[in-house]
N, CA, C and O atoms as CSV, one atom per row, in Angstrom:
chain,resi,resn,atom,element,x,y,z
A,1,MET,N,N,5.775,39.127,-157.101
A,1,MET,CA,C,4.949,38.051,-157.477
A,1,MET,C,C,4.522,37.236,-155.744
A,1,MET,O,O,4.712,37.636,-154.596
A,2,THR,N,N,4.123,36.436,-156.097
A,2,THR,CA,C,4.052,35.981,-154.207
A,2,THR,C,C,4.467,34.989,-153.951
A,2,THR,O,O,4.876,34.223,-154.824
A,3,GLN,N,N,4.487,34.728,-152.772
A,3,GLN,CA,C,5.699,33.325,-152.279
A,3,GLN,C,C,4.386,31.871,-152.123
A,3,GLN,O,O,3.541,31.717,-151.241
A,4,LYS,N,N,4.669,31.027,-153.312
A,4,LYS,CA,C,4.214,29.886,-153.276
A,4,LYS,C,C,4.338,28.652,-151.884
A,4,LYS,O,O,5.159,27.735,-151.853
A,5,ARG,N,N,3.222,28.970,-150.746
A,5,ARG,CA,C,2.967,28.253,-150.076
A,5,ARG,C,C,3.657,26.388,-150.169
A,5,ARG,O,O,3.676,25.375,-150.869
A,6,MET,N,N,4.113,26.966,-148.922
A,6,MET,CA,C,4.801,25.533,-148.617
A,6,MET,C,C,4.678,25.064,-146.861
A,6,MET,O,O,4.705,25.823,-145.893
A,7,PHE,N,N,4.530,23.486,-146.879
A,7,PHE,CA,C,4.747,22.832,-146.145
A,7,PHE,C,C,5.833,22.314,-145.166
A,7,PHE,O,O,6.970,22.409,-145.627
A,8,LYS,N,N,5.734,21.737,-143.797
A,8,LYS,CA,C,6.935,21.333,-143.575
A,8,LYS,C,C,6.268,19.876,-142.814
A,8,LYS,O,O,5.571,19.986,-141.805
A,9,VAL,N,N,6.480,18.952,-143.235
A,9,VAL,CA,C,5.597,17.273,-143.194
A,9,VAL,C,C,6.439,16.658,-141.427
A,9,VAL,O,O,7.519,16.067,-141.393
A,10,ILE,N,N,5.873,16.891,-140.580
A,10,ILE,CA,C,6.543,16.856,-139.293
A,10,ILE,C,C,6.156,15.752,-138.574
A,10,ILE,O,O,4.936,15.620,-138.668
A,11,ALA,N,N,6.970,14.390,-137.489
A,11,ALA,CA,C,5.871,13.578,-137.070
A,11,ALA,C,C,6.344,13.619,-135.486
A,11,ALA,O,O,7.520,13.547,-135.131
A,12,PRO,N,N,5.346,13.734,-134.708
A,12,PRO,CA,C,5.818,13.518,-133.747
A,12,PRO,C,C,6.336,11.858,-132.917
A,12,PRO,O,O,5.873,10.750,-133.186
A,13,MET,N,N,7.346,12.171,-131.946
A,13,MET,CA,C,8.270,10.957,-131.646
A,13,MET,C,C,8.936,11.094,-130.675
A,13,MET,O,O,9.934,11.814,-130.678
A,14,ASP,N,N,8.324,10.109,-129.123
A,14,ASP,CA,C,8.096,9.473,-128.977
A,14,ASP,C,C,9.813,9.935,-127.644
A,14,ASP,O,O,10.546,9.450,-128.506
A,15,THR,N,N,10.390,10.183,-127.003
A,15,THR,CA,C,11.858,9.732,-126.546
A,15,THR,C,C,11.867,8.658,-125.278
A,15,THR,O,O,10.860,8.363,-124.634
A,16,GLU,N,N,12.875,8.259,-125.100
A,16,GLU,CA,C,13.478,7.630,-124.433
A,16,GLU,C,C,12.286,8.378,-122.616
A,16,GLU,O,O,11.143,8.308,-122.163
A,17,GLY,N,N,13.572,8.960,-122.301
A,17,GLY,CA,C,12.488,9.874,-121.114
A,17,GLY,C,C,10.688,10.398,-120.514
A,17,GLY,O,O,10.229,10.976,-119.530
A,18,GLY,N,N,10.090,9.723,-121.901
A,18,GLY,CA,C,8.625,10.062,-121.873
A,18,GLY,C,C,8.359,11.284,-122.657
A,18,GLY,O,O,7.281,11.839,-122.867
A,19,GLY,N,N,9.839,11.672,-123.145
A,19,GLY,CA,C,8.687,13.465,-123.744
A,19,GLY,C,C,8.456,13.232,-125.438
A,19,GLY,O,O,8.740,12.159,-125.972
A,20,THR,N,N,8.077,14.027,-125.951
A,20,THR,CA,C,8.311,13.475,-127.563
A,20,THR,C,C,8.763,15.404,-128.193
A,20,THR,O,O,8.436,16.540,-127.849
A,21,TYR,N,N,9.537,14.864,-129.103
A,21,TYR,CA,C,10.168,15.625,-130.081
A,21,TYR,C,C,9.590,15.918,-131.539
A,21,TYR,O,O,8.685,15.122,-131.788
A,22,TRP,N,N,9.897,17.054,-132.854
A,22,TRP,CA,C,9.077,16.438,-133.540
A,22,TRP,C,C,10.120,15.809,-134.438
A,22,TRP,O,O,11.255,15.657,-133.988
A,23,LEU,N,N,9.783,15.373,-135.863
A,23,LEU,CA,C,10.626,15.036,-136.387
A,23,LEU,C,C,10.430,15.268,-138.026
A,23,LEU,O,O,9.662,14.626,-138.742
A,24,ARG,N,N,11.614,16.708,-138.578
A,24,ARG,CA,C,10.986,16.680,-139.711
A,24,ARG,C,C,11.280,15.789,-140.737
A,24,ARG,O,O,12.426,15.414,-140.985
A,25,CYS,N,N,10.004,15.337,-141.513
A,25,CYS,CA,C,9.962,14.157,-142.183
A,25,CYS,C,C,10.322,14.795,-143.964
A,25,CYS,O,O,10.896,14.158,-144.847
A,26,GLY,N,N,9.825,16.066,-144.046
A,26,GLY,CA,C,9.339,15.761,-145.691
A,26,GLY,C,C,9.367,17.801,-145.951
A,26,GLY,O,O,9.925,18.770,-145.435
A,27,THR,N,N,8.479,17.549,-146.956
A,27,THR,CA,C,8.233,19.498,-147.003
A,27,THR,C,C,6.984,18.895,-148.040
A,27,THR,O,O,6.830,17.756,-148.481
A,28,GLY,N,N,5.985,20.414,-148.282
A,28,GLY,CA,C,4.944,20.075,-149.468
A,28,GLY,C,C,4.428,20.814,-150.151
A,28,GLY,O,O,3.653,21.425,-149.415
A,29,PHE,N,N,4.335,21.212,-151.202
A,29,PHE,CA,C,4.088,22.078,-152.014
A,29,PHE,C,C,2.654,22.538,-152.684
A,29,PHE,O,O,2.273,21.647,-153.443
A,30,VAL,N,N,1.536,23.901,-152.631
A,30,VAL,CA,C,0.791,23.746,-153.284
A,30,VAL,C,C,0.777,23.831,-154.764
A,30,VAL,O,O,1.418,24.505,-155.570
A,31,ASN,N,N,-0.326,22.770,-154.890
A,31,ASN,CA,C,-0.698,22.921,-156.353
A,31,ASN,C,C,-1.181,24.575,-156.820
A,31,ASN,O,O,-1.303,25.641,-156.215
A,32,LYS,N,N,-1.404,24.031,-158.484
A,32,LYS,CA,C,-2.336,25.060,-159.054
A,32,LYS,C,C,-3.491,25.162,-158.407
A,32,LYS,O,O,-3.852,26.128,-157.735
A,33,ASP,N,N,-4.382,23.662,-158.701
A,33,ASP,CA,C,-5.660,23.975,-157.769
A,33,ASP,C,C,-5.846,23.425,-156.579
A,33,ASP,O,O,-6.785,22.688,-156.278
A,34,ASN,N,N,-5.056,23.730,-155.959
A,34,ASN,CA,C,-5.494,23.995,-154.460
A,34,ASN,C,C,-5.179,22.180,-153.611
A,34,ASN,O,O,-5.521,21.772,-152.501
A,35,SER,N,N,-4.400,21.478,-154.750
A,35,SER,CA,C,-4.192,19.970,-153.903
A,35,SER,C,C,-2.394,20.770,-153.430
A,35,SER,O,O,-1.644,21.707,-153.701
A,36,ILE,N,N,-2.562,19.316,-152.403
A,36,ILE,CA,C,-0.703,19.429,-151.861
A,36,ILE,C,C,0.050,18.354,-152.552
A,36,ILE,O,O,-0.411,17.213,-152.515
A,37,ASN,N,N,1.387,18.645,-153.308
A,37,ASN,CA,C,2.033,17.065,-153.094
A,37,ASN,C,C,2.592,17.092,-151.715
A,37,ASN,O,O,2.131,17.842,-150.855
A,38,ILE,N,N,3.353,16.467,-151.548
A,38,ILE,CA,C,4.823,15.706,-150.339
A,38,ILE,C,C,5.585,14.909,-150.788
A,38,ILE,O,O,5.387,13.791,-151.263
A,39,TYR,N,N,6.589,15.550,-150.625
A,39,TYR,CA,C,7.725,14.829,-151.020
A,39,TYR,C,C,8.444,14.197,-149.372
A,39,TYR,O,O,8.676,14.975,-148.446
A,40,LEU,N,N,8.678,12.849,-149.295
A,40,LEU,CA,C,9.717,12.672,-147.795
A,40,LEU,C,C,10.558,11.921,-147.879
A,40,LEU,O,O,10.773,10.885,-148.508
A,41,ASP,N,N,11.115,12.601,-147.084
A,41,ASP,CA,C,12.967,12.421,-146.810
A,41,ASP,C,C,12.876,10.659,-145.949
A,41,ASP,O,O,13.328,9.575,-146.316
A,42,ALA,N,N,12.152,11.028,-144.815
A,42,ALA,CA,C,11.991,10.083,-143.807
A,42,ALA,C,C,10.682,9.839,-143.447
A,42,ALA,O,O,9.903,10.769,-143.239
A,43,LEU,N,N,10.192,8.052,-143.303
A,43,LEU,CA,C,8.975,7.649,-142.821
A,43,LEU,C,C,8.886,7.762,-141.226
A,43,LEU,O,O,9.963,8.253,-140.889
A,44,PRO,N,N,8.397,7.621,-140.514
A,44,PRO,CA,C,8.757,7.032,-139.012
A,44,PRO,C,C,8.161,5.693,-138.639
A,44,PRO,O,O,7.499,5.117,-139.502
A,45,LEU,N,N,8.276,5.284,-137.778
A,45,LEU,CA,C,8.065,3.790,-137.376
A,45,LEU,C,C,6.930,3.841,-136.301
A,45,LEU,O,O,6.832,4.709,-135.433
A,46,LYS,N,N,6.319,3.071,-136.437
A,46,LYS,CA,C,5.175,2.897,-135.592
A,46,LYS,C,C,5.701,2.739,-134.190
A,46,LYS,O,O,6.711,2.105,-133.883
A,47,GLN,N,N,4.575,3.650,-133.049
A,47,GLN,CA,C,5.366,3.550,-131.524
A,47,GLN,C,C,4.711,3.225,-130.537
A,47,GLN,O,O,3.804,3.942,-130.114
A,48,LYS,N,N,5.100,1.889,-129.889
A,48,LYS,CA,C,3.813,1.824,-128.888
A,48,LYS,C,C,3.028,1.136,-129.229
A,48,LYS,O,O,2.440,1.155,-128.148
A,49,GLY,N,N,2.309,0.345,-129.941
A,49,GLY,CA,C,0.952,0.043,-130.926
A,49,GLY,C,C,-0.018,1.379,-131.813
A,49,GLY,O,O,-1.118,1.309,-132.360
A,50,ASP,N,N,1.228,2.895,-131.607
A,50,ASP,CA,C,0.052,3.788,-132.023
A,50,ASP,C,C,0.736,3.706,-133.699
A,50,ASP,O,O,1.791,3.186,-134.064
A,51,ASP,N,N,-0.194,4.348,-134.411
A,51,ASP,CA,C,-0.924,5.035,-135.914
A,51,ASP,C,C,0.953,5.567,-136.155
A,51,ASP,O,O,1.978,5.730,-135.493
A,52,VAL,N,N,0.632,5.626,-137.042
A,52,VAL,CA,C,2.152,6.357,-137.691
A,52,VAL,C,C,1.287,7.826,-137.765
A,52,VAL,O,O,0.190,7.602,-138.277
A,53,LYS,N,N,1.462,9.321,-137.390
A,53,LYS,CA,C,1.078,10.142,-137.383
A,53,LYS,C,C,2.436,11.303,-138.692
A,53,LYS,O,O,3.613,11.378,-139.046
A,54,LEU,N,N,1.276,11.837,-138.852
A,54,LEU,CA,C,2.089,12.851,-140.107
A,54,LEU,C,C,1.511,14.743,-140.086
A,54,LEU,O,O,0.430,15.303,-139.904
A,55,GLN,N,N,2.207,14.966,-140.230
A,55,GLN,CA,C,1.556,16.023,-139.414
A,55,GLN,C,C,1.868,17.799,-140.634
A,55,GLN,O,O,2.953,18.274,-140.297
A,56,LEU,N,N,1.209,18.655,-141.760
A,56,LEU,CA,C,1.625,19.637,-142.340
A,56,LEU,C,C,1.328,21.205,-141.398
A,56,LEU,O,O,0.316,21.466,-140.747
A,57,ARG,N,N,2.414,21.979,-141.566
A,57,ARG,CA,C,2.782,22.764,-140.807
A,57,ARG,C,C,2.996,23.430,-142.074
A,57,ARG,O,O,3.784,23.061,-142.944
A,58,GLU,N,N,2.176,24.520,-142.115
A,58,GLU,CA,C,2.703,25.586,-143.215
A,58,GLU,C,C,3.841,26.416,-142.688
A,58,GLU,O,O,3.637,27.039,-141.646
A,59,PHE,N,N,5.522,26.541,-143.528
A,59,PHE,CA,C,6.294,27.809,-143.001
A,59,PHE,C,C,5.963,28.648,-142.700
A,59,PHE,O,O,5.153,29.109,-143.504
A,60,THR,N,N,6.231,29.630,-141.341
A,60,THR,CA,C,6.424,30.610,-141.022
A,60,THR,C,C,7.273,32.157,-142.441
A,60,THR,O,O,7.657,32.083,-143.608
A,61,GLU,N,N,7.213,33.000,-141.692
A,61,GLU,CA,C,7.136,34.358,-142.607
A,61,GLU,C,C,9.059,33.893,-142.524
A,61,GLU,O,O,9.848,33.712,-143.452
A,62,ASP,N,N,9.322,33.808,-140.670
A,62,ASP,CA,C,10.548,33.517,-140.445
A,62,ASP,C,C,11.255,32.116,-141.077
A,62,ASP,O,O,12.252,32.301,-141.775
A,63,GLU,N,N,10.940,31.163,-140.935
A,63,GLU,CA,C,11.053,30.136,-141.643
A,63,GLU,C,C,11.805,30.167,-143.157
A,63,GLU,O,O,12.902,29.681,-143.434
A,64,LEU,N,N,10.670,31.049,-144.248
A,64,LEU,CA,C,11.047,31.297,-145.347
A,64,LEU,C,C,11.706,32.257,-145.508
A,64,LEU,O,O,12.559,32.265,-146.395
A,65,ARG,N,N,11.550,33.072,-144.895
A,65,ARG,CA,C,13.463,33.957,-144.622
A,65,ARG,C,C,14.238,33.715,-144.819
A,65,ARG,O,O,14.811,34.108,-145.835
A,66,GLU,N,N,14.733,32.930,-143.990
A,66,GLU,CA,C,15.650,32.284,-143.557
A,66,GLU,C,C,16.269,30.908,-144.711
A,66,GLU,O,O,17.444,30.632,-144.957
A,67,ARG,N,N,15.102,30.292,-145.207
A,67,ARG,CA,C,15.202,29.892,-146.092
A,67,ARG,C,C,15.736,30.477,-147.533
A,67,ARG,O,O,16.530,29.914,-148.286
A,68,ALA,N,N,15.168,31.608,-147.704
A,68,ALA,CA,C,15.724,31.933,-148.339
A,68,ALA,C,C,17.135,32.589,-148.341
A,68,ALA,O,O,17.734,32.603,-149.416
A,69,GLU,N,N,17.689,33.100,-147.308
A,69,GLU,CA,C,19.063,34.013,-147.106
A,69,GLU,C,C,20.289,32.407,-147.249
A,69,GLU,O,O,21.367,32.290,-147.831
A,70,LYS,N,N,19.475,31.416,-146.429
A,70,LYS,CA,C,20.322,30.317,-147.023
A,70,LYS,C,C,20.576,30.154,-148.733
A,70,LYS,O,O,21.564,30.111,-149.467
A,71,LYS,N,N,19.393,30.104,-148.872
A,71,LYS,CA,C,19.626,29.931,-150.750
A,71,LYS,C,C,20.605,31.196,-151.446
A,71,LYS,O,O,21.119,31.208,-152.565
A,72,ALA,N,N,20.661,32.196,-150.412
A,72,ALA,CA,C,21.781,33.744,-151.265
A,72,ALA,C,C,23.245,32.805,-150.931
A,72,ALA,O,O,23.841,32.029,-151.678
A,73,THR,N,N,23.515,33.166,-149.672
A,73,THR,CA,C,24.594,32.363,-149.500
A,73,THR,C,C,25.107,31.300,-150.289
A,73,THR,O,O,26.336,31.374,-150.268
A,74,TYR,N,N,24.581,30.015,-151.213
A,74,TYR,CA,C,24.456,29.091,-152.278
A,74,TYR,C,C,25.151,29.638,-153.170
A,74,TYR,O,O,26.277,29.390,-153.602
A,75,ALA,N,N,24.050,30.752,-153.530
A,75,ALA,CA,C,23.896,31.013,-154.673
A,75,ALA,C,C,26.071,32.275,-155.022
A,75,ALA,O,O,26.992,32.361,-155.833
A,76,SER,N,N,25.731,32.690,-154.060
A,76,SER,CA,C,27.384,33.830,-153.683
A,76,SER,C,C,28.330,32.918,-153.528
A,76,SER,O,O,29.459,33.399,-153.618
A,77,ARG,N,N,28.277,31.478,-153.274
A,77,ARG,CA,C,29.573,30.870,-153.844
A,77,ARG,C,C,29.541,30.020,-154.436
A,77,ARG,O,O,30.289,29.051,-154.313
A,78,GLY,N,N,28.287,30.205,-155.590
A,78,GLY,CA,C,28.784,29.342,-156.535
A,78,GLY,C,C,28.063,27.838,-156.537
A,78,GLY,O,O,28.302,27.100,-157.493
A,79,SER,N,N,27.143,27.363,-155.424
A,79,SER,CA,C,27.535,26.488,-155.288
A,79,SER,C,C,26.208,26.404,-155.504
A,79,SER,O,O,26.403,25.869,-156.595
A,80,LEU,N,N,25.575,26.431,-155.470
A,80,LEU,CA,C,23.738,26.052,-156.334
A,80,LEU,C,C,23.734,26.302,-157.701
A,80,LEU,O,O,24.483,27.232,-158.000
A,81,GLY,N,N,23.127,25.774,-158.663
A,81,GLY,CA,C,22.630,25.890,-159.984
A,81,GLY,C,C,24.113,25.745,-160.924
A,81,GLY,O,O,24.189,25.880,-162.145
A,82,SER,N,N,25.317,25.412,-159.913
A,82,SER,CA,C,26.173,26.216,-161.122
A,82,SER,C,C,26.789,24.448,-162.077
A,82,SER,O,O,27.556,24.310,-163.029
A,83,GLY,N,N,25.971,23.344,-161.205
A,83,GLY,CA,C,26.208,21.604,-162.517
A,83,GLY,C,C,27.969,21.492,-161.032
A,83,GLY,O,O,28.604,22.122,-160.187
A,84,ILE,N,N,27.833,20.160,-161.764
A,84,ILE,CA,C,29.186,19.338,-161.134
A,84,ILE,C,C,29.867,19.076,-162.673
A,84,ILE,O,O,29.041,18.846,-163.557
A,85,ASN,N,N,31.459,19.091,-163.113
A,85,ASN,CA,C,31.877,18.681,-163.736
A,85,ASN,C,C,32.877,18.353,-163.808
A,85,ASN,O,O,33.958,18.932,-163.925
A,86,PHE,N,N,32.419,16.854,-163.703
A,86,PHE,CA,C,33.162,15.228,-163.741
A,86,PHE,C,C,34.510,15.551,-164.538
A,86,PHE,O,O,35.603,15.348,-164.010
A,87,ALA,N,N,34.392,16.034,-165.759
A,87,ALA,CA,C,35.457,15.577,-166.570
A,87,ALA,C,C,37.237,16.191,-165.998
A,87,ALA,O,O,37.580,17.366,-165.870
A,88,PRO,N,N,37.771,15.407,-165.843
A,88,PRO,CA,C,39.270,15.634,-165.742
A,88,PRO,C,C,40.283,16.867,-167.148
A,88,PRO,O,O,40.403,16.893,-168.373
A,89,PRO,N,N,40.674,17.511,-166.210
A,89,PRO,CA,C,41.492,18.116,-167.812
A,89,PRO,C,C,42.316,17.302,-168.369
A,89,PRO,O,O,43.154,16.561,-167.855
A,90,VAL,N,N,42.004,17.497,-169.584
A,90,VAL,CA,C,43.468,16.472,-170.570
A,90,VAL,C,C,44.112,17.277,-170.996
A,90,VAL,O,O,43.824,18.420,-171.350
A,91,ASN,N,N,45.431,16.519,-170.996
A,91,ASN,CA,C,46.668,17.101,-170.736
A,91,ASN,C,C,46.964,16.870,-172.856
A,91,ASN,O,O,46.062,16.971,-173.687
A,92,GLY,N,N,48.330,16.589,-173.140
A,92,GLY,CA,C,48.882,16.141,-174.306
A,92,GLY,C,C,48.206,15.089,-175.551
A,92,GLY,O,O,47.838,15.091,-176.726
A,93,ASN,N,N,48.374,14.049,-174.112
A,93,ASN,CA,C,47.862,12.717,-175.318
A,93,ASN,C,C,46.845,11.741,-174.701
A,93,ASN,O,O,46.810,10.515,-174.597
A,94,GLY,N,N,45.965,12.825,-174.300
A,94,GLY,CA,C,44.503,12.565,-174.161
A,94,GLY,C,C,43.983,12.055,-172.395
A,94,GLY,O,O,42.924,11.583,-171.981
A,95,ALA,N,N,45.226,12.402,-171.716
A,95,ALA,CA,C,44.643,11.332,-171.078
A,95,ALA,C,C,44.100,12.117,-169.671
A,95,ALA,O,O,43.863,13.204,-170.198
A,96,GLY,N,N,43.755,12.305,-168.294
A,96,GLY,CA,C,43.279,13.407,-167.626
A,96,GLY,C,C,45.242,13.617,-167.371
A,96,GLY,O,O,46.227,13.170,-167.956
A,97,ALA,N,N,45.038,14.470,-166.268
A,97,ALA,CA,C,46.217,15.558,-165.912
A,97,ALA,C,C,46.570,14.311,-165.019
A,97,ALA,O,O,47.567,13.836,-165.563
A,98,GLY,N,N,46.397,13.885,-164.411
A,98,GLY,CA,C,46.012,13.093,-163.301
A,98,GLY,C,C,45.508,11.297,-163.354
A,98,GLY,O,O,45.225,10.467,-162.491
A,99,ALA,N,N,45.598,11.291,-164.997
A,99,ALA,CA,C,45.313,9.687,-164.915
A,99,ALA,C,C,46.751,8.690,-164.631
A,99,ALA,O,O,47.921,8.685,-165.013
A,100,VAL,N,N,45.929,7.926,-163.782
A,100,VAL,CA,C,46.482,6.115,-163.709
A,100,VAL,C,C,46.123,5.099,-164.285
A,100,VAL,O,O,45.014,4.710,-163.919
A,101,ASP,N,N,46.763,4.311,-165.285
A,101,ASP,CA,C,46.116,3.326,-166.094
A,101,ASP,C,C,46.035,1.845,-164.788
A,101,ASP,O,O,45.949,0.641,-165.028
A,102,SER,N,N,46.074,2.241,-164.037
A,102,SER,CA,C,45.403,1.231,-163.239
A,102,SER,C,C,44.098,1.286,-162.554
A,102,SER,O,O,43.547,0.512,-161.770
A,103,VAL,N,N,43.704,2.609,-163.156
A,103,VAL,CA,C,42.645,2.601,-162.446
A,103,VAL,C,C,41.225,2.517,-163.689
A,103,VAL,O,O,41.282,3.220,-164.698
A,104,PRO,N,N,40.180,1.704,-163.465
A,104,PRO,CA,C,39.686,1.207,-164.667
A,104,PRO,C,C,38.508,2.058,-164.877
A,104,PRO,O,O,37.744,1.771,-165.798
A,105,PHE,N,N,38.247,3.195,-164.039
A,105,PHE,CA,C,37.131,4.624,-165.071
A,105,PHE,C,C,38.348,5.489,-164.825
A,105,PHE,O,O,38.373,6.650,-165.235
């Protein structure tokens, strides 16, 4: 099975010292029709009269490998896809084990 092409969305940001760093803004995925969906986590502000610039860069093999390894460690800890169970254990009278009457929820 081939790896689906993935992109990182980045934007050049000016520093006060005159340098530039790249802000990771989101992720992009290629669809079956070769169009790309982009999911943004952040949107950079306009700087010094310049337009807002976003770039797509394809993930490298190393980045994809690191991502897969990190995902595997989440799965081994049981923190990926296990869901969250908010229901407290119920004692004999139907209340949660640590239930307090003054708490409205």
